[in-house]
C-alpha positions in Angstrom: 47.7 98.3 137.0 45.8 94.3 137.3 42.4 93.5 135.9 40.9 91.4 138.2 38.0 89.3 136.9 36.1 85.7 137.4 38.9 84.2 135.2 41.8 85.6 137.6 40.5 85.7 141.0 41.1 83.1 142.5 44.8 83.5 141.9 45.4 87.3 142.2 43.5 87.1 145.7 46.9 86.7 147.8 48.9 89.3 146.5 45.5 91.5 146.7 45.3 90.6 150.8 48.6 91.1 151.2 48.6 94.5 149.9 46.2 95.8 151.8 47.6 93.9 155.2 50.8 95.8 154.5 49.5 99.3 153.3 49.6 102.3 155.1 46.7 103.0 153.8 43.9 102.3 151.1 41.9 104.1 148.7 38.9 102.9 147.0 36.8 103.8 144.0 33.6 102.5 142.9 32.0 102.8 139.5 27.8 102.3 139.3 25.8 101.6 136.4 24.0 105.2 136.5 24.0 109.0 138.6 21.1 110.0 140.4 19.9 113.2 137.7 17.9 115.2 140.3 19.0 117.9 142.5 17.5 116.0 145.6 21.1 114.2 145.0 23.6 117.1 143.6 25.9 118.1 146.8 26.5 121.6 147.7 29.4 122.7 149.3 27.1 124.0 152.5 26.3 120.3 153.2 27.1 118.7 156.4 28.6 115.5 156.5 25.2 113.7 157.0 23.9 115.0 154.4 26.3 114.9 151.7 26.7 111.1 152.9 22.9 110.9 152.5 22.7 112.7 148.9 25.5 109.8 147.7 23.6 107.4 149.0 20.4 108.7 147.4 22.6 108.9 144.4 23.7 105.0 144.3 21.0 103.3 145.4 19.2 102.4 142.5 21.9 101.6 140.7 24.6 98.2 140.5 28.2 98.1 141.4 29.6 97.2 138.3 33.6 98.1 139.0 36.1 98.7 142.2 39.1 99.9 142.0 41.5 99.5 144.9 44.7 101.2 145.5 46.8 100.4 147.9 50.2 102.8 149.4 53.4 101.5 151.5 55.6 104.9 152.4 58.9 104.5 152.3 61.9 106.4 154.0 63.9 108.6 151.7 67.1 110.1 152.9 66.1 113.5 151.2 
């Protein structure tokens, strides 16, 4: 795990770019400065994909993105 800041971004970016290009898949996690607190934003098990996306979008559109997490995964072949 590496903390990337404005102070080390240019040094670390080539490694990030390589890891993304070499990955079999990646995962992105975002953190915002708040959460929607109304029932209109809460997802339900019965929501369609479109409804869930709309609710999640509504939940974050009034807040600022403050952190991004990135995970890259590269599978390996094992003998087991």
